[in-house]
C-alpha positions as CSV (number, residue, x, y, z in Angstrom):
1,M,-131.1,-16.7,-16.4
2,P,-130.5,-14.5,-19.5
3,N,-131.3,-11.1,-18.0
4,K,-129.6,-10.4,-14.7
5,I,-131.5,-8.4,-12.1
6,Y,-129.9,-7.1,-9.0
7,Y,-131.7,-6.4,-5.8
8,Q,-131.2,-2.6,-5.8
9,E,-133.4,-2.4,-8.9
10,L,-136.2,-4.1,-7.0
11,G,-136.3,-1.8,-4.0
12,L,-134.9,-4.5,-1.7
13,V,-132.1,-4.0,0.9
14,N,-129.5,-6.4,2.2
15,T,-129.4,-7.5,5.8
16,G,-126.4,-5.4,7.0
17,E,-128.3,-2.4,8.4
18,M,-131.1,-4.6,9.6
19,F,-128.8,-6.6,11.8
20,R,-126.8,-3.5,13.1
21,K,-130.1,-2.0,14.3
22,A,-131.4,-5.2,15.8
23,L,-128.2,-5.8,17.7
24,H,-128.1,-2.2,19.0
25,E,-131.8,-2.2,20.1
26,G,-132.1,-5.8,21.3
27,Y,-134.6,-7.6,19.0
28,A,-134.5,-10.1,16.2
29,V,-135.5,-9.5,12.6
30,P,-138.2,-12.0,11.5
31,A,-137.2,-14.3,8.6
32,Y,-140.4,-15.8,7.2
33,N,-140.4,-18.5,4.5
34,F,-142.9,-18.3,1.6
35,N,-143.8,-20.5,-1.4
36,N,-146.8,-18.7,-2.9
37,L,-148.7,-15.5,-3.3
38,E,-150.9,-15.7,-0.3
39,Q,-148.0,-16.4,2.0
40,L,-146.1,-13.4,0.6
41,Q,-149.2,-11.2,1.0
42,G,-149.7,-12.3,4.5
43,I,-146.1,-11.8,5.6
44,I,-145.9,-8.3,4.0
45,T,-149.3,-7.2,5.4
46,G,-148.4,-8.5,8.9
47,C,-145.0,-6.8,8.9
48,V,-146.4,-3.5,7.5
49,E,-149.2,-3.4,10.1
50,S,-146.7,-4.1,12.9
51,K,-144.1,-1.8,11.4
52,S,-141.4,-4.4,11.4
53,P,-138.5,-5.1,9.0
54,V,-138.7,-8.5,7.3
55,I,-136.5,-11.0,5.6
56,L,-138.5,-13.0,2.9
57,Q,-136.9,-16.4,2.7
58,V,-137.0,-18.8,-0.2
59,S,-135.5,-22.3,-0.1
60,G,-134.1,-24.0,-3.2
61,S,-137.2,-26.2,-3.5
62,A,-139.5,-23.2,-2.9
63,R,-137.6,-21.3,-5.7
64,K,-138.4,-24.2,-8.0
65,Y,-142.0,-24.3,-6.9
66,A,-142.6,-20.6,-7.4
67,H,-140.4,-20.5,-10.5
68,A,-137.1,-18.7,-10.4
69,A,-138.1,-16.2,-13.1
70,L,-141.2,-15.1,-11.2
71,L,-139.5,-14.4,-7.9
72,P,-137.8,-11.1,-8.7
73,H,-141.2,-9.7,-9.8
74,L,-142.9,-11.1,-6.6
75,A,-140.2,-9.3,-4.6
76,A,-140.7,-6.1,-6.4
77,G,-144.4,-6.5,-5.9
78,A,-143.9,-6.9,-2.2
79,V,-142.0,-3.6,-2.0
80,A,-144.8,-1.9,-4.0
81,M,-147.4,-3.5,-1.8
82,A,-145.8,-2.3,1.4
83,E,-145.7,1.2,0.0
84,D,-149.3,1.0,-1.1
85,L,-150.3,-0.1,2.4
86,G,-149.0,3.2,3.6
87,H,-145.9,2.2,5.6
88,P,-142.8,1.2,3.6
89,I,-140.6,-1.3,5.5
90,P,-137.1,-2.7,4.9
91,I,-137.5,-5.9,2.9
92,A,-134.7,-8.4,2.1
93,L,-135.0,-11.4,-0.2
94,H,-132.9,-14.3,1.2
95,L,-131.9,-17.7,-0.1
96,D,-132.5,-20.2,2.7
97,H,-130.1,-23.2,3.0
98,G,-128.4,-22.7,-0.3
99,N,-126.4,-25.9,-0.9
100,A,-124.1,-24.9,-3.8
101,F,-122.1,-22.0,-5.1
102,E,-124.0,-22.1,-8.4
103,L,-127.4,-21.8,-6.7
104,C,-126.1,-18.8,-4.6
105,R,-124.7,-17.2,-7.8
106,D,-128.0,-17.7,-9.7
107,C,-130.0,-16.2,-6.8
108,I,-127.7,-13.1,-6.6
109,E,-128.0,-12.6,-10.3
110,S,-131.8,-12.8,-10.1
111,G,-132.4,-10.2,-7.4
112,F,-131.7,-11.8,-4.1
113,S,-130.2,-9.4,-1.6
114,S,-128.9,-12.0,0.8
115,V,-128.0,-15.7,0.5
116,M,-127.2,-18.5,2.8
117,I,-124.6,-21.1,1.9
118,D,-125.1,-24.1,4.1
119,G,-121.9,-26.1,4.2
120,S,-122.5,-27.4,7.7
121,H,-122.6,-31.0,6.5
122,L,-119.1,-30.7,5.1
123,P,-115.8,-31.0,7.1
124,F,-114.8,-27.8,8.7
125,E,-112.2,-26.8,6.2
126,Q,-114.4,-27.5,3.2
127,N,-117.3,-25.6,4.8
128,M,-114.9,-22.6,5.2
129,A,-113.7,-22.8,1.6
130,L,-117.2,-23.0,0.1
131,T,-118.5,-20.2,2.3
132,R,-115.5,-18.0,1.3
133,Q,-116.2,-18.7,-2.4
134,V,-119.8,-17.5,-2.0
135,V,-118.7,-14.5,0.1
136,D,-116.1,-13.4,-2.5
137,F,-118.7,-13.4,-5.2
138,A,-121.6,-12.0,-3.2
139,H,-119.7,-9.0,-1.8
140,D,-118.9,-7.8,-5.3
141,F,-122.7,-7.1,-5.5
142,D,-123.2,-5.8,-2.0
143,V,-125.1,-9.0,-1.2
144,T,-124.9,-10.3,2.4
145,V,-124.0,-13.9,3.2
146,E,-125.1,-16.2,6.0
147,G,-123.1,-19.3,6.8
148,E,-123.7,-22.2,9.2
149,L,-121.7,-24.1,11.8
150,G,-123.3,-27.1,13.5
151,V,-126.2,-29.3,12.2
152,L,-129.9,-29.0,13.2
153,A,-131.9,-32.2,13.3
154,G,-135.3,-32.4,11.6
155,I,-136.9,-32.2,8.1
156,E,-138.0,-29.1,6.3
157,D,-137.8,-28.6,2.5
158,D,-134.2,-29.5,1.4
159,V,-132.9,-29.9,5.0
160,V,-132.8,-33.5,6.3
161,A,-130.8,-34.5,9.4
162,E,-131.5,-37.3,11.9
163,R,-129.3,-35.9,14.6
164,S,-128.2,-32.4,15.6
165,H,-124.5,-31.5,16.2
166,F,-124.1,-28.5,18.4
167,T,-121.9,-25.6,17.2
168,R,-118.4,-25.7,18.7
169,P,-117.6,-22.1,19.8
170,E,-113.9,-22.6,19.4
171,E,-114.5,-23.0,15.6
172,V,-116.6,-19.9,15.2
173,E,-113.9,-17.3,15.6
174,E,-111.8,-19.0,12.9
175,F,-114.7,-19.5,10.6
176,V,-115.9,-15.9,10.8
177,G,-112.4,-14.6,10.4
178,Q,-111.4,-16.8,7.5
179,T,-114.6,-16.6,5.4
180,G,-115.7,-12.9,5.9
181,V,-119.3,-14.1,6.3
182,D,-121.8,-11.5,7.4
183,S,-123.9,-13.7,9.8
184,L,-123.8,-17.2,11.2
185,A,-126.5,-19.8,11.9
186,I,-125.5,-21.8,14.9
187,S,-126.9,-25.0,16.5
188,I,-127.9,-24.6,20.1
189,G,-130.9,-26.9,20.3
190,T,-133.4,-25.7,17.8
191,S,-134.7,-28.1,15.1
192,H,-136.3,-28.0,11.7
193,G,-140.0,-29.0,11.1
194,A,-143.0,-29.4,13.3
195,Y,-141.8,-32.4,15.3
196,K,-138.7,-30.9,16.9
197,F,-138.6,-33.0,20.1
198,K,-139.9,-36.3,21.5
199,V,-141.5,-35.3,24.8
200,R,-144.1,-37.0,27.0
201,P,-147.5,-35.3,27.6
202,G,-147.0,-32.4,30.0
203,E,-143.3,-32.4,29.6
204,D,-141.4,-29.3,28.4
205,P,-139.0,-29.4,25.5
206,P,-135.4,-29.3,26.4
207,P,-134.0,-25.7,26.9
208,L,-131.7,-24.1,24.3
209,R,-128.0,-24.2,25.0
210,F,-127.5,-20.6,26.0
211,D,-124.0,-21.5,27.3
212,I,-122.9,-22.2,23.7
213,L,-124.5,-18.9,22.5
214,E,-122.8,-17.0,25.3
215,E,-119.4,-18.5,24.5
216,V,-119.9,-17.6,20.8
217,E,-120.7,-14.0,21.8
218,K,-117.4,-13.8,23.8
219,R,-115.4,-15.1,20.8
220,V,-117.0,-12.9,18.2
221,P,-118.5,-9.9,20.1
222,G,-121.1,-7.9,18.2
223,F,-121.4,-10.5,15.4
224,P,-124.9,-11.3,14.0
225,V,-126.1,-14.8,15.0
226,V,-129.0,-16.6,13.4
227,L,-131.4,-19.2,14.8
228,H,-132.9,-21.7,12.3
229,G,-135.7,-24.1,13.2
230,A,-137.3,-21.6,15.6
231,S,-141.0,-22.1,15.1
232,S,-143.0,-22.5,18.3
233,V,-145.3,-25.0,16.7
234,M,-148.1,-23.0,18.2
235,P,-150.5,-25.4,20.0
236,E,-153.7,-23.6,18.9
237,Y,-152.9,-24.3,15.2
238,V,-152.0,-27.9,15.9
239,A,-155.3,-28.3,17.8
240,A,-157.3,-26.8,15.0
241,I,-155.7,-29.0,12.4
242,N,-156.5,-32.1,14.4
243,R,-160.0,-30.8,15.2
244,Y,-160.8,-30.4,11.5
245,G,-159.5,-33.8,10.2
246,G,-155.8,-33.6,10.5
247,S,-153.3,-35.8,12.3
248,M,-150.5,-34.0,14.0
249,D,-150.0,-35.7,17.3
250,D,-146.7,-35.1,19.1
251,A,-145.9,-31.9,17.2
252,V,-143.9,-29.6,19.5
253,G,-141.6,-26.6,19.0
254,I,-139.4,-24.0,20.7
255,S,-140.7,-22.2,23.8
256,E,-141.5,-18.6,23.2
257,D,-139.8,-17.7,26.4
258,Q,-136.6,-19.2,25.1
259,L,-136.9,-17.3,21.9
260,R,-137.5,-14.0,23.7
261,R,-134.4,-14.6,25.8
262,A,-132.4,-15.2,22.6
263,T,-133.5,-11.9,21.1
264,Q,-131.6,-10.1,24.0
265,S,-128.4,-11.7,22.8
266,A,-126.4,-11.6,19.6
267,V,-129.3,-13.4,17.9
268,C,-130.6,-10.8,15.4
269,K,-132.4,-13.1,12.9
270,I,-134.9,-15.8,13.8
271,N,-136.3,-18.1,11.1
272,I,-140.0,-19.1,11.1
273,D,-141.4,-21.5,8.6
274,S,-143.5,-24.2,10.2
275,D,-145.7,-21.8,12.2
276,G,-146.8,-20.1,9.0
277,R,-147.6,-23.4,7.4
278,L,-149.6,-24.5,10.4
279,A,-151.6,-21.3,10.7
280,M,-152.6,-21.4,7.0
281,T,-153.4,-25.2,7.1
282,A,-155.5,-24.8,10.2
283,A,-157.6,-22.1,8.5
284,I,-157.9,-24.0,5.2
285,R,-159.0,-27.2,7.0
286,K,-161.6,-25.3,9.0
287,V,-163.2,-23.8,5.8
288,L,-163.3,-27.1,3.9
289,S,-164.6,-28.9,7.0
290,E,-167.4,-26.5,7.6
291,H,-168.1,-25.9,3.9
292,P,-167.3,-29.2,2.1
293,G,-168.8,-28.0,-1.2
294,E,-166.5,-25.0,-1.4
295,F,-164.2,-25.0,-4.5
296,D,-163.2,-21.4,-4.9
297,P,-159.6,-21.1,-3.8
298,R,-160.2,-17.5,-2.7
299,K,-162.7,-18.7,-0.1
300,Y,-160.1,-20.9,1.7
301,L,-156.9,-19.2,0.8
302,G,-158.3,-15.8,1.9
303,P,-158.9,-17.0,5.5
304,A,-155.5,-18.7,5.5
305,R,-153.9,-15.4,4.5
306,E,-155.7,-13.7,7.3
307,A,-154.5,-16.3,9.8
308,L,-150.9,-15.8,8.6
309,I,-151.3,-12.0,9.0
310,A,-152.4,-12.5,12.6
311,M,-149.6,-14.9,13.3
312,V,-146.9,-12.6,11.9
313,K,-148.2,-9.6,13.9
314,Y,-148.2,-11.7,17.1
315,K,-144.7,-13.0,16.5
316,N,-143.3,-9.6,15.7
317,A,-144.8,-7.9,18.8
318,N,-144.6,-10.7,21.4
319,V,-141.7,-13.0,20.5
320,L,-139.2,-11.2,18.3
321,G,-139.6,-7.7,19.5
322,S,-139.4,-6.4,15.9
323,A,-142.7,-4.5,15.9
324,N,-142.6,-0.7,15.8
325,R,-138.9,-0.7,14.8
326,V,-139.5,1.0,11.4
């Protein structure tokens, strides 16, 4: 990228103060993934209307889809939009599941205020070395860094893993101390995608491993913990998708009660991607099913955006506890 842009120029913030406030007050900052304009508008509107801070997340593949050169301007537009809606909120732009130092560097030099380097697939020492490399570079620009220990199963964008590997608490203290990372994603039973668990009809998904989380808290007290793969796969959206021609049998996510419990711990960032996709897809399918001749994207993307706004406001108020924190 020929012209470097840093996040301060765009009106963004990093996640440092966001996490300090969340830990002190007992809630989690929402981290919503987006790929296009309507998703971005829906997330910002929902967070402004619920007076919640927000982390806008972009995966490597989403960055390619939206085009890297466009993202800084979208981020600046999001800040301006929040101000125009009458209630400015803290907004961070975060790289989700960065898989290489070069990608993290490029994002930092194009306006991202936070990056994740995911070396969880590497041996422990190599994961630490890669994370330390990113931290050393990012901190020169006051950009915060998220690392990961443990592997989440599931499929979502660039992340593919058949089996999960729970985080080992005994490794966390060394990892945090040796890398200087600002937050850490851990594996305690969440999973990527909309098909997180194989359960029988009427059976509840397995509970999260709060024993692992509690041990992590003991080893690194007051350190920000992140949950990935934390969509609830809200049943009303799955039902609507199936009702209007879709096929999403056996889609199941994380219990909202489990997520609410997590927000009272060191978990101060919860990632939500699939629920946003489901809300918008359900709305789009409904419009096109009821109006098969419709071809104006505004007529189906508009309702999809409204569905996402409603979902964001619900999550912030009833699951994450981030509403009315700004």
